[in-house]
Structure formats: C-alpha cells, structure tokens
Steps between C-alpha positions, in 0.01 A plus 500: 500500500647784702711665230592797721654266756680303230642818348604643836676180609674459165616863487641494853683173438681604183594830664643318803710275276607779261348316203511725190194352328243227555164372380213310660219282367222363724205288391223412746188330366393730214697802619833593340739764631827596332728794566856622445714670763815708483736549208606292203855614566639679804580862424275518194140626482320208331261338745402135524141419404304177467634446147868544591704191414714322763707181482334240727773237528405157630129569510548401135516137617123487558445601136728219386325240718167622357632445147597147597149451642346607170702232323381247759140604427563448129645151557840601365679475835476308826627618838663168586657410168882513492661811356708288259177400323470860381870598494711189429834682551408618852781384730581536870797402713340169599391276206218337699359836607527618137265222388251552783461878534142594414331823400356520853850466649619797296217727607514429875880530542576152630796399284738568790752686283724793592359834387797640303336840461825644366418339163230762449742787546698376201224634271635310203336161549163418345259251655637201311855580608386542861330161480813342351701622798257342748686168466782663698272612787595285795226376735453707815238255632341172400260497207143580620612520864525877548386828349786670314395811311670547162421688180650247258208264548252754367731562205463132417122537532516774238691269268232234552239754387705554185548126441128426538354800315767596249479853636742677732405563862475875437271450200282259697467713815420804286228325302345277765511729804577862415279516192231274648464719809548828309819574694608756241800632695655163590813364333727196522818706528650845487554480125130427444381813683339720238515829691780577743364848572260398777756263651626475858878531504695260726667632817746377762686631804854587389637587846762230565470502879323165470543222239263531204300193602373660823451864406135494602506859626664810360488757224387352168681594180409417138704219347538351152222261398605134509281435192404140569322336208284192434573331832215268614616537859496878527486729195142632487452877500150627573280764663256521789200516265617186321569312823143576603387298196731214603362512855143484370581180311666351809192580710282323242688172554713570195214575261509559210853363479482170688263221595405503873670167570827614343490831685444307823808287425714810442384665823520194727801431728765285334802545728509574871749779574784394731756712682311819429755720672747414218245546222367788290215530750725565802388863562134394484562201726673716762195725529222245448532216752120470492503368143382139510657364182770599252501307172568543130257416219578536129635852467342619826575497868194354671458610863254667732453844649267528800391145424399595143661310210705731283697446178797734483822555309764767525719613214833676480683632199804729514339829602149366568293303751142377485244274663179350360257323734140384516263351757289249303224452758467875557508586127753775552852559375774758491815591310779735606787622283791726604801625303758430770755219498541393862201566724245327717240769432304277263486225765377742765235625257385145430419456869368852556261486204392147590419621851288785363309267266451238772405754766787384724697817562719587795861447395735753345645267237726764350667570833534129580657417165735795538619351828565169320685687224715686753582169668613341173706806411672509839570126495658500155695819565636336815618205293668733250665702778632178651644398163665842469653470845661166409652624174880491480580736214872441551464157338589560136397293194727201426562615144505824300143610419552429129534128583135483607368629167343258257187321387338284769221245460249325726261231372196654669560874476701514178793726417647792691783720378763660725703783345783717628430863417704792626610380840202283595315181412150502353257212477233470231209257527245530222377858487651588837845618606674535835820663620699252712638672809790310664366382836761277652733249343341350190149614597341802330177693560293535180320836477227441237376771268135417583503757779222461753404159358787255533701449817877517485641148505820331611707337225806289579765368263738211537860625548586406141188680366365183334172486694257765623232437764196709594498456876127564553386189313830314460483503119844418362617627162792349310727711280450400138 
C-alpha cells in the first residue's frame, strides 16, 4: 500500500474543495492505514486524527442490513416474510402492498413511494410516528418496478429489530456490531457520543449566491449540529480507526458477524438502477460511462469500477458527507469522511483512492468532479435567476397578512403554524422556523433558519387563507 500517494492525493483533494476536516481508512489484505486531515472546526486549532468522530449518514444502512442478516442467521427473521408478520400495524397507502411488502423490499428500496425527506427535518417524530405516516406516502412508481430511495424503509427495519429482539435498534447495533468489533468510538446517535472533544464540527457554505442544495464549492463555515439520534437509516457517528474494523469484517465475508451465505445475500444485486441521471448516483454516472452495471443490494450499491465488483454507499448528514466501499475479490476497502455539508469531494476520493489501490491511475478525479459541481451550480442558479426575472412584486396578497396566520395540518407531514409577528409572517414546522417574504400575490418565499442546509421554498395560500401549499412537492395543508 502506497501510503505516501494516498496521503498526497487526499490532502490535495480536501484543499481543492476547501474541506475543513476529513479522515481516511484503507484496508488492503492485512495492511491497515488510517489518518486524519485538517481541522475539527474551521478557525480553531484542534486537528482531526484517526479517532475523531464524524457523522456518516446513510452508510448507516449497511449496519442495519447486517443486523437483519444476523437475525436471519439466528432463524428469527426471513428476508421474504411480510413486514406485517413482525409489525402488525404497519400500513401503506395501498392495502394489497401493505400485506405483501417483505423485509427484502424494505432494504432494497423497491416500494415505489415518494421520498418525503422533509419529515426528517421536523426533528420531533420518532421511528414509530414516521412509520405511522407512511400510509400517507403516495406511490411514485409501481411496487417492485423501480428503485426509489427512501429513509423511512430503514426506520421500519429498525422497528422490526425491536419487535424481534425486544431491544431497540441502537442497543442492538451497539452490542452486536460496535462492541463485537471493538469499535469503541462508534455511536448510534449524537446523544450517545461519550466524548465530544475529539469531534468534527459540521460545516456548510453560507454564501447565498447559490441555493443551499448546490453549494458544492465555496468557503465553509461552522454550523449548529443537527443532532440526529437513533435513526437506522443514517445516525451512526464513528471514526476512521473504527471504520477500519468494520472494513476488516466486510473483507472477511462478514465474519465474525454473519454467515457467508447471508453476507452474500446482502451484497448481491437486488434491484437494477434505472434512470441513473435522476438518481443519487448521477454525478458518478456522468463521469463513469465505462461502468458495466449499477444495482442496489441490501444497504449497498453494487457496481463495478474498472471491471472490478465494488460495494459502495455514500452518506450525508447536515454538515457531513462520507463514503464506505470495498472490493470483495481484491480484499481491499476504504472509508472517507468529511465535515462539509454539500460537496462531491468524498465521491472524487472514492474514485481516486480506488484507482491507486487498483493501479489504474491517470484521471484527475477532483478536477472532474469540480467541473460537474460547477455545472450543477450554474444550472440551478440559472433556474433561480429565471424565476426572479418572472416575479411580479406588484401583485399584492389577496388579504391582510394576519388572515394567513393559523394552525395548518397535512396528513403526511403533520402540523405547521403560521404566525403574524411585527409586520411579517413566520412559519414553524417542528424545530424549524422560516420568515415568509411576500413574493407575488398569495405566494411567499420561506427563508428557513437552517442556513446553509435547507433551501428556501415557495409557499402559496388560497385567497381566503384556508389552505397552504408547498409548491416544491405539492403538499397541501388545511387550516385547522
């Protein structure tokens, strides 16, 4: 393993992307390399090391699918049994689909439901409440016909763990994976972290030239920690040294956690990816036309790089990005963590490090991903500029602003409160608030307090103020 080359490539990449802090873990055969880079928080002296804790977002899903595999090995669970066998009050929009959704369906994202990510920004719903609201998720595609990524399904998987074992998901993942692999600095949520001193603070670009969702490039500033807890889809916090232990287990076909046959089931293709340009893998797809197959297993993307099978998953949490990947035939794996909210640096490092390990160098992945990032930023800014040019600010609201105040409710998303304070309207949804700027007519622009994380959104009211609609997803709220 050429550690000098790994270090040089990693250092140059995070510098090019203005990443405050990052960490790397690489395992190849019996060799293990871990290292921290940069600062825990921009503007402060504490440096990242291999024990610094980062949030790793959706790379948590592979831990949850492994827990399900352990229960399969113990005969307490079957991949193709219906979810209602384990959770009788599980309910979806379609009664037939409700009765036929299996554990496998949950873990490979083939329910065909809308994503409704806004539910997670509420920060007041526990897993059971999120599951209860799934009956209001309308189908975006036919059941088992297309891949539709959604976090709610892994929340249900966590509730199955609890139903089968009598222990919560966070207790089970701590005992059966963290403790078993001696991952002593790994935790199921922010509130479980025992030492926040050696902790990578979250960062985001606060410059509002571009919408928050595409601020891939720019000056990073520290932001408040989102403090996600006990979420089977994305709450694990861990370090490079601990992820090296996880990678070692993955490269041993899941041992000592899983039986080889179960591990093979988890890491085998379950769903063929369709319409990649509209998926989470779009930036990778744009730059990797030579990839032969794009599929999803159980908590892993299953694809190839240079003709070599690779299991990979990215993870994003507010203020963080990560990627964990391993090449089973080559017995090598890698993990990258950065404390930046919107970036493609972790994706470029996945390819750059893979190239070094495979001996297939020649492309400047950082530069290529920056070009993709610049393209996205320009495209979305153009859309925003076009919207601004079509605004007619002379169109006034139909009613006095006080008439729009009140309590509003939506079956899926829950309650939202509009208040009139001073001379403006404010909207509160869960733990988040927004100032409603009059846009034109009965449409307002919501400026959310989660600066750098949540895009401003268009909200329109009916002229009588009895209904409120979020234009991005069409969710309609009725005044209570």
